[in-house]
All heavy atoms as TSV, in Angstrom:
chain	resi	resn	atom	element	x	y	z
A	1	MET	N	N	14.017	-110.812	-3.640
A	1	MET	CA	C	14.781	-111.868	-4.282
A	1	MET	C	C	15.500	-111.272	-5.481
A	1	MET	O	O	14.935	-110.524	-6.254
A	1	MET	CB	C	13.832	-112.985	-4.722
A	1	MET	CG	C	14.528	-114.072	-5.508
A	1	MET	SD	S	13.424	-115.379	-6.072
A	1	MET	CE	C	13.132	-116.219	-4.552
A	2	THR	N	N	16.732	-111.624	-5.678
A	2	THR	CA	C	17.486	-111.169	-6.843
A	2	THR	C	C	17.642	-112.320	-7.811
A	2	THR	O	O	17.452	-113.482	-7.455
A	2	THR	CB	C	18.877	-110.652	-6.433
A	2	THR	OG1	O	19.631	-111.743	-5.922
A	2	THR	CG2	C	18.777	-109.547	-5.401
A	3	SER	N	N	18.032	-112.015	-9.050
A	3	SER	CA	C	18.191	-113.079	-10.033
A	3	SER	C	C	19.285	-114.056	-9.623
A	3	SER	O	O	19.292	-115.183	-10.060
A	3	SER	CB	C	18.482	-112.497	-11.415
A	3	SER	OG	O	19.659	-111.729	-11.384
A	4	GLY	N	N	20.215	-113.643	-8.748
A	4	GLY	CA	C	21.242	-114.545	-8.245
A	4	GLY	C	C	20.669	-115.625	-7.356
A	4	GLY	O	O	21.309	-116.630	-7.102
A	5	GLN	N	N	19.452	-115.444	-6.875
A	5	GLN	CA	C	18.813	-116.423	-6.009
A	5	GLN	C	C	17.886	-117.358	-6.781
A	5	GLN	O	O	17.364	-118.291	-6.198
A	5	GLN	CB	C	18.022	-115.705	-4.915
A	5	GLN	CG	C	18.910	-114.921	-3.972
A	5	GLN	CD	C	18.100	-114.111	-3.000
A	5	GLN	OE1	O	17.155	-113.433	-3.393
A	5	GLN	NE2	N	18.458	-114.164	-1.743
A	6	ALA	N	N	17.669	-117.118	-8.018
A	6	ALA	CA	C	16.790	-117.956	-8.835
A	6	ALA	C	C	17.596	-118.529	-9.990
A	6	ALA	O	O	18.309	-117.798	-10.672
A	6	ALA	CB	C	15.612	-117.146	-9.363
A	7	ASP	N	N	17.478	-119.827	-10.200
A	7	ASP	CA	C	18.165	-120.464	-11.320
A	7	ASP	C	C	17.320	-120.262	-12.575
A	7	ASP	O	O	16.263	-120.865	-12.720
A	7	ASP	CB	C	18.367	-121.946	-11.045
A	7	ASP	CG	C	19.080	-122.663	-12.185
A	7	ASP	OD1	O	19.536	-121.986	-13.137
A	7	ASP	OD2	O	19.177	-123.895	-12.125
A	8	LEU	N	N	17.783	-119.402	-13.470
A	8	LEU	CA	C	17.042	-119.083	-14.690
A	8	LEU	C	C	17.640	-119.752	-15.919
A	8	LEU	O	O	17.246	-119.453	-17.039
A	8	LEU	CB	C	17.002	-117.566	-14.886
A	8	LEU	CG	C	16.374	-116.769	-13.747
A	8	LEU	CD1	C	16.480	-115.277	-14.035
A	8	LEU	CD2	C	14.942	-117.179	-13.522
A	9	SER	N	N	18.574	-120.689	-15.711
A	9	SER	CA	C	19.265	-121.313	-16.843
A	9	SER	C	C	18.321	-122.099	-17.753
A	9	SER	O	O	18.568	-122.199	-18.948
A	9	SER	CB	C	20.395	-122.216	-16.347
A	9	SER	OG	O	19.890	-123.215	-15.487
A	10	ASP	N	N	17.245	-122.641	-17.213
A	10	ASP	CA	C	16.283	-123.391	-18.022
A	10	ASP	C	C	14.971	-122.632	-18.217
A	10	ASP	O	O	13.980	-123.216	-18.639
A	10	ASP	CB	C	15.986	-124.741	-17.364
A	10	ASP	CG	C	17.182	-125.679	-17.394
A	10	ASP	OD1	O	17.986	-125.585	-18.340
A	10	ASP	OD2	O	17.323	-126.500	-16.472
A	11	ALA	N	N	14.979	-121.342	-17.923
A	11	ALA	CA	C	13.748	-120.545	-18.021
A	11	ALA	C	C	13.251	-120.521	-19.465
A	11	ALA	O	O	14.031	-120.422	-20.405
A	11	ALA	CB	C	14.003	-119.126	-17.527
A	12	LYS	N	N	11.962	-120.626	-19.618
A	12	LYS	CA	C	11.310	-120.525	-20.929
A	12	LYS	C	C	10.706	-119.138	-21.029
A	12	LYS	O	O	9.678	-118.844	-20.432
A	12	LYS	CB	C	10.210	-121.590	-21.063
A	12	LYS	CG	C	10.674	-123.009	-20.835
A	12	LYS	CD	C	11.644	-123.444	-21.897
A	12	LYS	CE	C	11.978	-124.909	-21.739
A	12	LYS	NZ	N	13.347	-125.187	-21.448
A	13	TRP	N	N	11.380	-118.255	-21.747
A	13	TRP	CA	C	10.970	-116.862	-21.860
A	13	TRP	C	C	9.930	-116.699	-22.962
A	13	TRP	O	O	9.988	-117.362	-23.988
A	13	TRP	CB	C	12.177	-115.990	-22.161
A	13	TRP	CG	C	13.163	-115.973	-21.037
A	13	TRP	CD1	C	14.244	-116.777	-20.892
A	13	TRP	CD2	C	13.136	-115.138	-19.889
A	13	TRP	NE1	N	14.903	-116.481	-19.724
A	13	TRP	CE2	C	14.243	-115.468	-19.085
A	13	TRP	CE3	C	12.288	-114.115	-19.452
A	13	TRP	CZ2	C	14.510	-114.833	-17.883
A	13	TRP	CZ3	C	12.565	-113.482	-18.261
A	13	TRP	CH2	C	13.662	-113.841	-17.496
A	14	ARG	N	N	8.993	-115.787	-22.751
A	14	ARG	CA	C	8.002	-115.451	-23.772
A	14	ARG	C	C	7.803	-113.945	-23.779
A	14	ARG	O	O	7.860	-113.291	-22.744
A	14	ARG	CB	C	6.692	-116.176	-23.554
A	14	ARG	CG	C	5.985	-115.818	-22.272
A	14	ARG	CD	C	4.663	-116.576	-22.128
A	14	ARG	NE	N	4.097	-116.334	-20.823
A	14	ARG	CZ	C	3.324	-115.313	-20.502
A	14	ARG	NH1	N	2.987	-114.433	-21.427
A	14	ARG	NH2	N	2.854	-115.157	-19.275
A	15	LYS	N	N	7.585	-113.408	-24.979
A	15	LYS	CA	C	7.365	-111.969	-25.139
A	15	LYS	C	C	5.922	-111.611	-24.826
A	15	LYS	O	O	5.014	-112.412	-25.021
A	15	LYS	CB	C	7.669	-111.530	-26.570
A	15	LYS	CG	C	9.121	-111.436	-26.883
A	15	LYS	CD	C	9.309	-110.840	-28.264
A	15	LYS	CE	C	10.777	-110.821	-28.628
A	15	LYS	NZ	N	10.982	-110.240	-29.948
A	16	SER	N	N	5.746	-110.384	-24.423
A	16	SER	CA	C	4.411	-109.853	-24.215
A	16	SER	C	C	3.623	-109.929	-25.522
A	16	SER	O	O	4.180	-109.712	-26.602
A	16	SER	CB	C	4.511	-108.391	-23.777
A	16	SER	OG	O	3.253	-107.754	-23.891
A	17	SER	N	N	2.350	-110.189	-25.419
A	17	SER	CA	C	1.498	-110.217	-26.619
A	17	SER	C	C	1.349	-108.820	-27.219
A	17	SER	O	O	0.910	-108.673	-28.343
A	17	SER	CB	C	0.126	-110.791	-26.270
A	17	SER	OG	O	-0.503	-109.989	-25.286
A	18	HIS	N	N	1.749	-107.802	-26.480
A	18	HIS	CA	C	1.672	-106.418	-26.963
A	18	HIS	C	C	3.013	-105.916	-27.487
A	18	HIS	O	O	3.161	-104.736	-27.765
A	18	HIS	CB	C	1.174	-105.500	-25.850
A	18	HIS	CG	C	-0.215	-105.815	-25.426
A	18	HIS	ND1	N	-1.326	-105.458	-26.158
A	18	HIS	CD2	C	-0.678	-106.494	-24.354
A	18	HIS	CE1	C	-2.403	-105.890	-25.552
A	18	HIS	NE2	N	-2.044	-106.514	-24.457
A	19	SER	N	N	3.979	-106.806	-27.624
A	19	SER	CA	C	5.296	-106.394	-28.107
A	19	SER	C	C	5.229	-105.958	-29.556
A	19	SER	O	O	4.455	-106.487	-30.348
A	19	SER	CB	C	6.295	-107.547	-27.995
A	19	SER	OG	O	6.589	-107.807	-26.659
A	20	ASN	N	N	6.080	-105.019	-29.885
A	20	ASN	CA	C	6.186	-104.516	-31.244
A	20	ASN	C	C	6.850	-105.590	-32.112
A	20	ASN	O	O	7.942	-106.039	-31.801
A	20	ASN	CB	C	7.033	-103.237	-31.214
A	20	ASN	CG	C	7.240	-102.618	-32.557
A	20	ASN	OD1	O	7.118	-103.271	-33.587
A	20	ASN	ND2	N	7.583	-101.349	-32.563
A	21	PRO	N	N	6.229	-106.026	-33.203
A	21	PRO	CA	C	6.829	-107.066	-34.046
A	21	PRO	C	C	8.133	-106.636	-34.723
A	21	PRO	O	O	8.886	-107.460	-35.214
A	21	PRO	CB	C	5.749	-107.362	-35.084
A	21	PRO	CG	C	4.859	-106.185	-35.094
A	21	PRO	CD	C	4.935	-105.580	-33.714
A	22	ASP	N	N	8.421	-105.344	-34.717
A	22	ASP	CA	C	9.658	-104.843	-35.318
A	22	ASP	C	C	10.827	-104.843	-34.343
A	22	ASP	O	O	11.890	-104.326	-34.648
A	22	ASP	CB	C	9.445	-103.425	-35.860
A	22	ASP	CG	C	8.412	-103.399	-36.973
A	22	ASP	OD1	O	8.347	-104.371	-37.748
A	22	ASP	OD2	O	7.660	-102.413	-37.054
A	23	GLY	N	N	10.615	-105.413	-33.151
A	23	GLY	CA	C	11.708	-105.556	-32.196
A	23	GLY	C	C	11.858	-104.439	-31.188
A	23	GLY	O	O	12.801	-104.440	-30.415
A	24	GLY	N	N	10.942	-103.513	-31.131
A	24	GLY	CA	C	11.063	-102.412	-30.179
A	24	GLY	C	C	10.278	-102.637	-28.903
A	24	GLY	O	O	9.238	-103.275	-28.906
A	25	ASN	N	N	10.796	-102.155	-27.801
A	25	ASN	CA	C	10.098	-102.123	-26.516
A	25	ASN	C	C	9.398	-103.431	-26.150
A	25	ASN	O	O	8.188	-103.473	-25.964
A	25	ASN	CB	C	9.084	-100.976	-26.498
A	25	ASN	CG	C	9.739	-99.637	-26.691
A	25	ASN	OD1	O	10.870	-99.429	-26.267
A	25	ASN	ND2	N	9.061	-98.727	-27.335
A	26	CYS	N	N	10.154	-104.498	-26.045
A	26	CYS	CA	C	9.587	-105.807	-25.745
A	26	CYS	C	C	9.934	-106.247	-24.328
A	26	CYS	O	O	11.079	-106.174	-23.903
A	26	CYS	CB	C	10.100	-106.850	-26.724
A	26	CYS	SG	S	9.667	-106.506	-28.431
A	27	VAL	N	N	8.936	-106.725	-23.642
A	27	VAL	CA	C	9.114	-107.287	-22.307
A	27	VAL	C	C	8.925	-108.788	-22.417
A	27	VAL	O	O	8.034	-109.260	-23.119
A	27	VAL	CB	C	8.077	-106.693	-21.324
A	27	VAL	CG1	C	8.126	-107.399	-19.989
A	27	VAL	CG2	C	8.308	-105.209	-21.149
A	28	GLU	N	N	9.786	-109.542	-21.738
A	28	GLU	CA	C	9.650	-110.988	-21.692
A	28	GLU	C	C	9.492	-111.428	-20.243
A	28	GLU	O	O	10.054	-110.815	-19.338
A	28	GLU	CB	C	10.890	-111.687	-22.260
A	28	GLU	CG	C	11.066	-111.513	-23.737
A	28	GLU	CD	C	12.276	-112.263	-24.266
A	28	GLU	OE1	O	13.318	-112.321	-23.580
A	28	GLU	OE2	O	12.170	-112.789	-25.379
A	29	VAL	N	N	8.728	-112.488	-20.046
A	29	VAL	CA	C	8.598	-113.104	-18.734
A	29	VAL	C	C	8.892	-114.591	-18.873
A	29	VAL	O	O	8.767	-115.161	-19.959
A	29	VAL	CB	C	7.193	-112.894	-18.120
A	29	VAL	CG1	C	6.897	-111.428	-17.908
A	29	VAL	CG2	C	6.109	-113.531	-18.960
A	30	ALA	N	N	9.288	-115.192	-17.785
A	30	ALA	CA	C	9.514	-116.637	-17.767
A	30	ALA	C	C	8.448	-117.267	-16.885
A	30	ALA	O	O	8.159	-116.782	-15.786
A	30	ALA	CB	C	10.908	-116.962	-17.235
A	31	ASP	N	N	7.848	-118.334	-17.379
A	31	ASP	CA	C	6.811	-119.044	-16.642
A	31	ASP	C	C	7.410	-120.264	-15.945
A	31	ASP	O	O	8.496	-120.727	-16.289
A	31	ASP	CB	C	5.721	-119.526	-17.615
A	31	ASP	CG	C	5.032	-118.379	-18.322
A	31	ASP	OD1	O	4.724	-117.377	-17.660
A	31	ASP	OD2	O	4.806	-118.492	-19.536
A	32	GLY	N	N	6.667	-120.764	-14.988
A	32	GLY	CA	C	7.014	-122.051	-14.394
A	32	GLY	C	C	7.915	-122.018	-13.169
A	32	GLY	O	O	8.340	-123.065	-12.702
A	33	LEU	N	N	8.216	-120.844	-12.655
A	33	LEU	CA	C	9.016	-120.754	-11.434
A	33	LEU	C	C	8.070	-120.512	-10.266
A	33	LEU	O	O	7.275	-119.576	-10.284
A	33	LEU	CB	C	10.051	-119.635	-11.538
A	33	LEU	CG	C	11.142	-119.932	-12.559
A	33	LEU	CD1	C	11.730	-118.652	-13.102
A	33	LEU	CD2	C	12.214	-120.789	-11.931
A	34	LYS	N	N	8.156	-121.347	-9.276
A	34	LYS	CA	C	7.222	-121.301	-8.154
A	34	LYS	C	C	7.312	-119.975	-7.389
A	34	LYS	O	O	8.360	-119.616	-6.868
A	34	LYS	CB	C	7.494	-122.452	-7.209
A	34	LYS	CG	C	6.488	-122.578	-6.095
A	34	LYS	CD	C	6.754	-123.811	-5.280
A	34	LYS	CE	C	5.791	-123.905	-4.142
A	34	LYS	NZ	N	4.600	-124.645	-4.458
A	35	GLY	N	N	6.199	-119.248	-7.375
A	35	GLY	CA	C	6.066	-118.055	-6.558
A	35	GLY	C	C	6.679	-116.782	-7.099
A	35	GLY	O	O	6.547	-115.736	-6.476
A	36	VAL	N	N	7.362	-116.853	-8.246
A	36	VAL	CA	C	8.001	-115.660	-8.798
A	36	VAL	C	C	7.815	-115.586	-10.305
A	36	VAL	O	O	7.572	-116.596	-10.966
A	36	VAL	CB	C	9.515	-115.602	-8.483
A	36	VAL	CG1	C	9.762	-115.516	-6.992
A	36	VAL	CG2	C	10.258	-116.756	-9.093
A	37	VAL	N	N	7.946	-114.371	-10.842
A	37	VAL	CA	C	7.895	-114.147	-12.283
A	37	VAL	C	C	9.109	-113.300	-12.665
A	37	VAL	O	O	9.176	-112.120	-12.320
A	37	VAL	CB	C	6.594	-113.435	-12.710
A	37	VAL	CG1	C	6.583	-113.176	-14.211
A	37	VAL	CG2	C	5.374	-114.236	-12.294
A	38	PRO	N	N	10.080	-113.897	-13.350
A	38	PRO	CA	C	11.207	-113.115	-13.846
A	38	PRO	C	C	10.778	-112.280	-15.051
A	38	PRO	O	O	10.033	-112.747	-15.910
A	38	PRO	CB	C	12.227	-114.171	-14.277
A	38	PRO	CG	C	11.761	-115.452	-13.659
A	38	PRO	CD	C	10.288	-115.325	-13.531
A	39	VAL	N	N	11.260	-111.039	-15.112
A	39	VAL	CA	C	10.918	-110.112	-16.190
A	39	VAL	C	C	12.218	-109.528	-16.726
A	39	VAL	O	O	13.111	-109.162	-15.954
A	39	VAL	CB	C	10.018	-108.969	-15.667
A	39	VAL	CG1	C	9.611	-108.029	-16.799
A	39	VAL	CG2	C	8.795	-109.517	-14.948
A	40	ARG	N	N	12.330	-109.431	-18.062
A	40	ARG	CA	C	13.533	-108.859	-18.673
A	40	ARG	C	C	13.175	-108.130	-19.956
A	40	ARG	O	O	12.080	-108.283	-20.502
A	40	ARG	CB	C	14.580	-109.933	-18.958
A	40	ARG	CG	C	14.207	-110.858	-20.108
A	40	ARG	CD	C	15.264	-111.908	-20.341
A	40	ARG	NE	N	14.939	-112.722	-21.509
A	40	ARG	CZ	C	15.623	-113.770	-21.891
A	40	ARG	NH1	N	16.686	-114.158	-21.201
A	40	ARG	NH2	N	15.269	-114.448	-22.955
A	41	ASP	N	N	14.136	-107.375	-20.461
A	41	ASP	CA	C	14.023	-106.671	-21.735
A	41	ASP	C	C	14.491	-107.634	-22.823
A	41	ASP	O	O	15.627	-108.102	-22.792
A	41	ASP	CB	C	14.909	-105.425	-21.697
A	41	ASP	CG	C	14.857	-104.589	-22.964
A	41	ASP	OD1	O	14.348	-105.079	-23.999
A	41	ASP	OD2	O	15.342	-103.457	-22.925
A	42	SER	N	N	13.650	-107.929	-23.797
A	42	SER	CA	C	14.008	-108.894	-24.841
A	42	SER	C	C	15.176	-108.425	-25.708
A	42	SER	O	O	15.860	-109.239	-26.313
A	42	SER	CB	C	12.804	-109.199	-25.736
A	42	SER	OG	O	12.429	-108.050	-26.466
A	43	LYS	N	N	15.405	-107.117	-25.758
A	43	LYS	CA	C	16.528	-106.606	-26.545
A	43	LYS	C	C	17.860	-106.827	-25.832
A	43	LYS	O	O	18.917	-106.656	-26.419
A	43	LYS	CB	C	16.333	-105.118	-26.843
A	43	LYS	CG	C	15.130	-104.828	-27.737
A	43	LYS	CD	C	14.986	-103.348	-28.056
A	43	LYS	CE	C	14.864	-102.436	-26.884
A	43	LYS	NZ	N	13.767	-102.603	-25.966
A	44	SER	N	N	17.789	-107.202	-24.555
A	44	SER	CA	C	18.998	-107.416	-23.761
A	44	SER	C	C	18.855	-108.690	-22.928
A	44	SER	O	O	18.809	-108.649	-21.694
A	44	SER	CB	C	19.218	-106.204	-22.847
A	44	SER	OG	O	20.389	-106.352	-22.106
A	45	PRO	N	N	18.772	-109.863	-23.590
A	45	PRO	CA	C	18.514	-111.099	-22.859
A	45	PRO	C	C	19.595	-111.485	-21.850
A	45	PRO	O	O	19.317	-112.234	-20.914
A	45	PRO	CB	C	18.385	-112.160	-23.961
A	45	PRO	CG	C	19.032	-111.567	-25.156
A	45	PRO	CD	C	18.893	-110.079	-25.024
A	46	GLU	N	N	20.788	-110.970	-22.017
A	46	GLU	CA	C	21.849	-111.247	-21.054
A	46	GLU	C	C	21.911	-110.181	-19.964
A	46	GLU	O	O	22.743	-110.256	-19.057
A	46	GLU	CB	C	23.207	-111.353	-21.763
A	46	GLU	CG	C	23.258	-112.445	-22.820
A	46	GLU	CD	C	22.927	-113.825	-22.273
A	46	GLU	OE1	O	23.358	-114.147	-21.142
A	46	GLU	OE2	O	22.237	-114.579	-22.976
A	47	GLY	N	N	21.049	-109.182	-20.072
A	47	GLY	CA	C	21.035	-108.074	-19.125
A	47	GLY	C	C	20.324	-108.435	-17.829
A	47	GLY	O	O	20.051	-109.608	-17.550
A	48	PRO	N	N	19.996	-107.432	-17.046
A	48	PRO	CA	C	19.385	-107.675	-15.741
A	48	PRO	C	C	17.989	-108.260	-15.857
A	48	PRO	O	O	17.290	-108.075	-16.851
A	48	PRO	CB	C	19.340	-106.283	-15.102
A	48	PRO	CG	C	19.436	-105.334	-16.236
A	48	PRO	CD	C	20.190	-106.025	-17.328
A	49	VAL	N	N	17.617	-108.988	-14.808
A	49	VAL	CA	C	16.294	-109.596	-14.686
A	49	VAL	C	C	15.678	-109.088	-13.389
A	49	VAL	O	O	16.334	-109.057	-12.352
A	49	VAL	CB	C	16.393	-111.135	-14.648
A	49	VAL	CG1	C	15.037	-111.759	-14.377
A	49	VAL	CG2	C	16.986	-111.667	-15.944
A	50	VAL	N	N	14.436	-108.668	-13.467
A	50	VAL	CA	C	13.696	-108.269	-12.276
A	50	VAL	C	C	12.839	-109.464	-11.864
A	50	VAL	O	O	12.119	-110.022	-12.690
A	50	VAL	CB	C	12.803	-107.038	-12.570
A	50	VAL	CG1	C	11.938	-106.695	-11.367
A	50	VAL	CG2	C	13.644	-105.857	-12.992
A	51	ILE	N	N	12.950	-109.845	-10.598
A	51	ILE	CA	C	12.152	-110.954	-10.081
A	51	ILE	C	C	10.992	-110.359	-9.285
A	51	ILE	O	O	11.204	-109.636	-8.311
A	51	ILE	CB	C	12.993	-111.876	-9.162
A	51	ILE	CG1	C	14.245	-112.371	-9.881
A	51	ILE	CG2	C	12.138	-113.015	-8.637
A	51	ILE	CD1	C	14.007	-113.344	-10.997
A	52	VAL	N	N	9.775	-110.675	-9.709
A	52	VAL	CA	C	8.564	-110.149	-9.084
A	52	VAL	C	C	7.810	-111.310	-8.454
A	52	VAL	O	O	7.715	-112.395	-9.055
A	52	VAL	CB	C	7.675	-109.447	-10.141
A	52	VAL	CG1	C	6.420	-108.884	-9.515
A	52	VAL	CG2	C	8.451	-108.370	-10.872
A	53	GLY	N	N	7.248	-111.097	-7.281
A	53	GLY	CA	C	6.408	-112.117	-6.666
A	53	GLY	C	C	5.217	-112.419	-7.559
A	53	GLY	O	O	4.656	-111.519	-8.198
A	54	ALA	N	N	4.817	-113.686	-7.621
A	54	ALA	CA	C	3.729	-114.098	-8.511
A	54	ALA	C	C	2.419	-113.380	-8.189
A	54	ALA	O	O	1.690	-112.981	-9.098
A	54	ALA	CB	C	3.546	-115.608	-8.448
A	55	ARG	N	N	2.121	-113.195	-6.916
A	55	ARG	CA	C	0.879	-112.499	-6.551
A	55	ARG	C	C	0.936	-111.031	-6.967
A	55	ARG	O	O	-0.047	-110.481	-7.461
A	55	ARG	CB	C	0.626	-112.641	-5.060
A	55	ARG	CG	C	0.276	-114.085	-4.684
A	55	ARG	CD	C	0.126	-114.266	-3.207
A	55	ARG	NE	N	-1.106	-113.626	-2.758
A	55	ARG	CZ	C	-1.406	-113.421	-1.496
A	55	ARG	NH1	N	-0.585	-113.784	-0.542
A	55	ARG	NH2	N	-2.547	-112.849	-1.173
A	56	ALA	N	N	2.082	-110.392	-6.777
A	56	ALA	CA	C	2.233	-108.996	-7.182
A	56	ALA	C	C	2.131	-108.867	-8.704
A	56	ALA	O	O	1.523	-107.929	-9.225
A	56	ALA	CB	C	3.564	-108.436	-6.683
A	57	TRP	N	N	2.733	-109.805	-9.432
A	57	TRP	CA	C	2.665	-109.784	-10.896
A	57	TRP	C	C	1.223	-109.943	-11.372
A	57	TRP	O	O	0.769	-109.225	-12.263
A	57	TRP	CB	C	3.555	-110.878	-11.492
A	57	TRP	CG	C	3.539	-110.878	-12.991
A	57	TRP	CD1	C	2.900	-111.748	-13.809
A	57	TRP	CD2	C	4.198	-109.935	-13.854
A	57	TRP	NE1	N	3.106	-111.412	-15.131
A	57	TRP	CE2	C	3.905	-110.298	-15.175
A	57	TRP	CE3	C	4.998	-108.828	-13.622
A	57	TRP	CZ2	C	4.388	-109.596	-16.272
A	57	TRP	CZ3	C	5.482	-108.122	-14.718
A	57	TRP	CH2	C	5.174	-108.510	-16.020
A	58	SER	N	N	0.508	-110.858	-10.755
A	58	SER	CA	C	-0.890	-111.085	-11.117
A	58	SER	C	C	-1.719	-109.832	-10.881
A	58	SER	O	O	-2.545	-109.446	-11.715
A	58	SER	CB	C	-1.442	-112.263	-10.320
A	58	SER	OG	O	-2.763	-112.534	-10.695
A	59	ALA	N	N	-1.497	-109.164	-9.748
A	59	ALA	CA	C	-2.219	-107.932	-9.447
A	59	ALA	C	C	-1.861	-106.843	-10.462
A	59	ALA	O	O	-2.731	-106.111	-10.947
A	59	ALA	CB	C	-1.896	-107.461	-8.020
A	60	PHE	N	N	-0.570	-106.725	-10.802
A	60	PHE	CA	C	-0.120	-105.742	-11.789
A	60	PHE	C	C	-0.793	-105.982	-13.135
A	60	PHE	O	O	-1.340	-105.057	-13.743
A	60	PHE	CB	C	1.403	-105.817	-11.926
A	60	PHE	CG	C	1.963	-105.039	-13.077
A	60	PHE	CD1	C	1.987	-103.653	-13.046
A	60	PHE	CD2	C	2.439	-105.692	-14.208
A	60	PHE	CE1	C	2.506	-102.931	-14.127
A	60	PHE	CE2	C	2.947	-104.981	-15.280
A	60	PHE	CZ	C	2.975	-103.597	-15.238
A	61	ILE	N	N	-0.771	-107.215	-13.617
A	61	ILE	CA	C	-1.390	-107.544	-14.910
A	61	ILE	C	C	-2.898	-107.255	-14.864
A	61	ILE	O	O	-3.457	-106.735	-15.835
A	61	ILE	CB	C	-1.107	-109.012	-15.305
A	61	ILE	CG1	C	0.372	-109.200	-15.565
A	61	ILE	CG2	C	-1.953	-109.444	-16.486
A	61	ILE	CD1	C	0.927	-108.346	-16.681
A	62	GLY	N	N	-3.545	-107.568	-13.761
A	62	GLY	CA	C	-4.964	-107.273	-13.626
A	62	GLY	C	C	-5.266	-105.783	-13.747
A	62	GLY	O	O	-6.211	-105.384	-14.433
A	63	LEU	N	N	-4.423	-104.975	-13.110
A	63	LEU	CA	C	-4.616	-103.523	-13.187
A	63	LEU	C	C	-4.328	-102.987	-14.590
A	63	LEU	O	O	-5.051	-102.131	-15.088
A	63	LEU	CB	C	-3.726	-102.815	-12.167
A	63	LEU	CG	C	-4.182	-102.954	-10.726
A	63	LEU	CD1	C	-3.107	-102.427	-9.786
A	63	LEU	CD2	C	-5.495	-102.219	-10.508
A	64	VAL	N	N	-3.290	-103.493	-15.213
A	64	VAL	CA	C	-2.936	-103.036	-16.561
A	64	VAL	C	C	-4.026	-103.455	-17.553
A	64	VAL	O	O	-4.408	-102.689	-18.440
A	64	VAL	CB	C	-1.572	-103.608	-16.998
A	64	VAL	CG1	C	-1.316	-103.382	-18.477
A	64	VAL	CG2	C	-0.462	-102.988	-16.168
A	65	THR	N	N	-4.547	-104.640	-17.391
A	65	THR	CA	C	-5.541	-105.180	-18.321
A	65	THR	C	C	-6.921	-104.569	-18.125
A	65	THR	O	O	-7.606	-104.242	-19.090
A	65	THR	CB	C	-5.636	-106.710	-18.171
A	65	THR	OG1	O	-4.336	-107.264	-18.364
A	65	THR	CG2	C	-6.590	-107.315	-19.179
A	66	HIS	N	N	-7.314	-104.429	-16.875
A	66	HIS	CA	C	-8.690	-104.046	-16.582
A	66	HIS	C	C	-8.824	-102.672	-15.943
A	66	HIS	O	O	-9.943	-102.277	-15.577
A	66	HIS	CB	C	-9.351	-105.084	-15.681
A	66	HIS	CG	C	-9.313	-106.463	-16.245
A	66	HIS	ND1	N	-10.002	-106.821	-17.377
A	66	HIS	CD2	C	-8.626	-107.553	-15.877
A	66	HIS	CE1	C	-9.763	-108.087	-17.654
A	66	HIS	NE2	N	-8.919	-108.566	-16.764
A	67	GLY	N	N	-7.742	-101.948	-15.769
A	67	GLY	CA	C	-7.794	-100.644	-15.103
A	67	GLY	C	C	-7.929	-100.811	-13.605
A	67	GLY	O	O	-7.670	-101.867	-13.045
A	68	SER	N	N	-8.355	-99.771	-12.946
A	68	SER	CA	C	-8.472	-99.789	-11.474
A	68	SER	C	C	-9.551	-100.707	-11.063
A	68	SER	O	O	-9.656	-101.541	-10.405
A	68	SER	CB	C	-8.772	-98.408	-10.941
A	68	SER	OG	O	-9.956	-97.922	-11.510
């Protein structure tokens, strides 16, 4: 799925809890879209968005949080 297939005009973006408070290297995700998680660079909110399947995102976060 590409961002052209998802309406993100009303997306509620939130920064990672691990984002640098000085504005560096921040990832944002949007919640509330059925089955997908949009991901973008907070320094470039008008830039590209990667759309990840919700199950894949959950597995990724689990691995990042808890290791293998």
